[in-house]
C-alpha positions in Angstrom: 113.8 -11.9 89.3 117.3 -11.7 90.8 118.2 -8.8 93.1 120.4 -7.7 95.9 118.7 -7.8 99.2 119.7 -6.3 102.6 118.2 -8.0 105.6 120.2 -6.1 108.2 122.3 -2.9 108.3 126.1 -3.4 108.4 129.2 -4.0 106.3 128.9 -4.7 102.6 128.7 -8.4 103.3 125.1 -8.0 104.6 124.0 -7.7 100.9 122.8 -11.0 99.4 122.2 -11.9 95.7 118.8 -13.6 95.8 115.8 -14.7 93.8 112.9 -12.4 94.6 109.3 -12.0 93.6 108.5 -10.3 90.2 107.2 -6.8 90.4 104.1 -5.5 88.6 103.4 -1.8 88.1 100.3 -0.1 89.6 98.3 2.3 87.4 100.9 5.1 88.0 104.1 3.1 87.9 106.7 2.0 85.3 108.6 -1.3 85.4 112.2 -0.8 84.0 114.4 -3.6 82.8 117.7 -2.5 84.3 120.6 -2.3 81.8 123.0 -1.0 84.5 122.6 0.3 88.0 124.8 3.0 89.6 126.7 2.6 92.8 127.0 5.7 95.0 128.7 6.4 98.3 125.3 7.2 99.7 124.1 3.7 99.0 126.9 2.4 101.2 126.0 4.9 104.0 122.4 3.8 103.9 123.4 0.1 103.9 125.6 0.6 106.9 122.8 2.2 108.9 124.7 5.4 109.5 122.7 7.6 107.1 119.7 9.6 108.2 117.6 7.7 105.7 116.9 4.2 106.9 114.6 2.1 104.7 112.5 -0.6 106.2 114.2 -4.0 106.1 114.5 -6.0 104.0 115.2 -3.7 101.0 117.0 -3.6 97.7 119.6 -0.8 97.4 120.0 1.7 94.6 118.3 4.8 93.1 120.2 5.2 89.9 119.7 2.9 86.9 119.3 3.0 83.1 117.5 0.6 80.9 114.3 0.0 78.9 110.7 0.4 79.9 109.3 -3.2 80.3 105.7 -2.4 81.2 103.6 0.6 82.3 100.6 1.2 84.4 97.2 2.2 82.8 97.6 5.9 83.8 101.2 6.4 82.6 101.3 8.8 79.7 104.9 9.9 79.4 106.5 6.5 78.5 105.8 3.5 76.5 107.2 0.0 76.4 110.7 0.0 74.8 111.6 3.6 75.7 115.2 4.1 76.8 115.2 5.7 80.3 117.2 6.5 83.4 115.9 6.6 87.0 116.0 9.2 89.8 114.7 6.7 92.4 112.8 3.5 92.6 110.1 2.0 94.6 111.9 -1.4 94.7 115.6 -0.4 94.4 117.8 -0.6 91.3 120.3 -3.3 92.3 118.1 -5.8 90.4 117.1 -7.1 87.0 114.0 -5.0 87.1 113.1 -1.8 89.0 109.6 -0.6 89.8 109.4 3.2 89.6 106.8 5.9 89.9 106.3 7.7 86.6 108.1 10.9 87.9 111.2 8.8 88.8 111.7 7.9 85.2 113.3 10.2 82.6 114.2 9.9 78.9 117.7 8.7 78.2 119.2 10.4 75.1 120.4 8.0 72.4 124.0 9.2 72.7 124.2 8.0 76.3 124.8 4.3 77.0 123.1 2.4 79.8 126.3 2.3 81.8 126.6 6.0 81.5 122.9 6.4 82.2 123.4 4.6 85.5 125.8 7.3 86.5 123.5 10.3 85.8 121.1 11.1 88.6 122.8 11.1 92.0 126.2 12.5 90.7 124.8 15.1 88.3 121.9 16.2 90.4 124.1 16.5 93.5 126.8 18.5 91.8 124.2 20.8 90.2 122.4 21.4 93.5 125.7 22.0 95.4 127.1 24.3 92.7 124.2 26.3 91.5 121.2 26.0 93.9 123.3 26.2 97.0 126.5 28.1 96.2 124.9 30.2 93.5 128.0 29.9 91.2 128.5 32.6 88.7 130.5 32.9 85.5 134.1 34.0 86.1 134.3 32.6 89.6 136.8 29.9 90.7 135.6 26.7 92.3 137.7 24.1 94.1 136.3 20.6 93.6 137.7 18.1 96.1 137.7 14.6 94.7 137.3 15.8 91.1 137.9 12.3 89.7 134.9 10.7 91.3 131.3 10.5 90.0 130.1 13.7 91.7 133.5 15.4 91.1 133.5 14.8 87.4 129.9 16.0 87.2 130.9 19.2 89.0 133.8 19.8 86.7 131.6 19.5 83.6 128.8 21.7 85.0 131.3 24.3 86.1 133.2 24.5 82.9 130.0 24.9 80.8 129.0 27.7 83.1 132.2 29.6 82.6 133.9 29.0 85.9 137.6 28.4 86.5 138.0 24.9 88.1 140.7 23.7 90.5 140.3 20.0 91.0 142.0 17.6 93.4 142.7 13.8 93.1 145.2 11.5 94.8 146.2 9.2 91.9 147.9 9.9 88.6 145.0 8.4 86.7 142.6 10.4 88.7 144.4 13.7 88.1 144.6 12.9 84.3 140.9 12.1 84.2 140.0 15.4 86.0 142.1 17.3 83.6 140.6 15.6 80.6 137.1 16.6 81.9 138.1 20.2 81.8 139.6 21.1 85.1 142.0 24.1 84.6 144.3 22.9 87.4 144.5 19.5 89.1 146.3 19.1 92.4 147.1 16.1 94.7 145.1 16.6 97.9 147.4 14.1 99.6 150.4 16.4 99.0 151.0 18.6 102.1 151.6 21.6 100.0 148.5 21.6 97.8 146.8 24.5 99.7 149.8 26.7 99.0 149.5 25.8 95.3 145.9 27.0 95.4 146.9 30.3 97.0 149.5 30.7 94.2 147.0 29.9 91.5 144.5 32.5 92.8 147.1 35.2 93.5 146.5 34.8 97.2 142.8 35.7 96.9 141.5 32.2 97.3 138.5 30.5 95.7 135.0 31.7 95.7 133.4 28.3 96.0 134.5 24.9 97.5 132.6 21.7 96.8 133.6 19.5 99.8 133.3 15.7 99.4 135.0 14.8 102.7 134.2 17.5 105.3 135.5 15.6 108.3 139.0 15.7 106.8 139.1 18.9 104.8 136.6 21.5 106.2 138.8 23.3 108.7 141.7 23.5 106.1 139.3 24.7 103.4 139.1 28.1 105.0 142.8 28.6 104.4 142.0 28.9 100.7 138.5 30.3 100.7 138.1 33.9 99.5 136.4 36.5 101.5 132.6 36.0 101.3 133.2 32.6 99.8 130.8 29.7 99.9 131.3 26.0 100.8 128.8 23.3 99.9 129.3 20.1 101.9 128.4 17.1 99.8 130.1 14.3 101.7 131.2 13.5 105.2 132.3 10.3 107.0 132.8 11.3 110.6 133.1 14.1 113.3 135.8 16.8 113.4 137.0 19.5 115.7 136.1 22.8 114.0 136.6 26.4 115.0 133.6 28.5 113.8 135.9 31.6 113.7 137.1 30.2 110.4 133.6 31.0 109.0 133.4 34.3 110.8 136.8 35.6 109.6 135.9 35.1 106.0 132.2 36.2 106.3 131.6 32.9 104.6 128.6 30.7 104.0 128.6 27.0 104.6 125.8 24.9 103.1 124.9 21.4 104.2 122.9 19.5 101.6 121.3 16.1 101.0 119.9 15.7 97.5 116.9 13.9 98.8 115.8 17.1 100.7 115.5 19.1 97.4 111.9 20.4 96.9 110.0 19.5 93.8 110.6 22.8 92.0 114.4 22.3 92.5 114.2 18.8 91.2 112.3 20.0 88.1 115.1 22.5 87.4 117.7 19.8 87.9 116.1 17.3 85.5 115.6 19.9 82.8 119.3 21.0 83.1 120.5 17.4 83.0 118.5 16.5 79.9 119.8 19.7 78.2 123.4 18.9 79.2 123.2 15.3 78.0 121.6 16.2 74.7 124.0 19.0 74.0 127.0 16.9 74.9 128.6 19.0 77.6 127.6 16.4 80.2 129.2 13.1 79.6 129.2 10.5 82.5 132.5 8.6 82.9 132.3 4.9 83.9 135.2 3.8 85.9 134.4 0.2 86.9 131.7 -2.3 86.0 130.8 -5.2 88.3 128.3 -8.0 87.7 125.2 -7.5 89.9 126.1 -10.6 92.0 129.3 -8.7 93.0 127.6 -5.8 94.7 129.6 -6.5 97.8 132.9 -5.8 95.9 131.4 -2.7 94.3 130.5 -1.3 97.8 134.0 -1.9 99.0 135.4 -0.2 95.9 133.2 2.9 96.1 134.4 3.7 99.7 137.9 2.3 99.9 139.4 2.8 96.5 140.7 6.0 94.9 137.9 7.7 93.0 138.0 7.2 89.2 134.7 7.7 87.4 131.4 6.0 88.2 131.0 2.4 89.5 128.1 0.5 88.0 126.5 -2.9 88.3 125.3 -5.0 85.3 122.5 -7.5 85.8 
């Protein structure tokens, strides 16, 4: 089969499109024919070697995909050949024509969700759910600031929050991004590249501030976040790309809580809750992944440049 292979950590160009050996499931595994694979910022961090998680080399990137069950192991009971599924991980990586998965890494894909949308489910929607509900303990009636509301995780956060009865202030830095965040349900959408956007948040909240902030770029925004965080507010740090100079008195003065999170640290019971919530949301229609760009699998290098360097607009996916 053909797959993307990383032989060394580094820039996107370390990824190679190669012919690799076919995979065969063990008794407890499922082989998925990939219809589309999701590209996440975390994939780029892992590939660069800067992430805490460093797979053994060589490896095939990717945890998110959607497709059809090709074959199953003898002990697999939840799936059969031909089932539509999405993945929450893979033994062999999802940037490939086929992905070998453990049975618990495979989940039913509702008929109303395309493979391209399915490739944008797990990491974005699970991350947003964990940050919003399992970490920040969001409650109906609260106000949440979603930085980067036009990206994969940001869109997921907006959809989760609106269904739960929260008021949503989103940020984006392009006109198309702002329009998209508004279409997904954000009550207010501001340009975080505008020097005055924090003052706008203060006006929207009557000076009180927001109860929750979902932070996608902590090294740039975290210190400033406390200017608009309400007393006893909560910040969930989802993304970060470097160090910053930070004064802890910002936390002390607001009696705030700051949560760091990595989705891959979530315990099994938390993951079970997340999977159940995602399936419910997809089936009922209040979760609706947005695909921004689609690249051929052979152009994974361009996809990795796009996910880091371009303005966020929906989910980036690869098509084998």
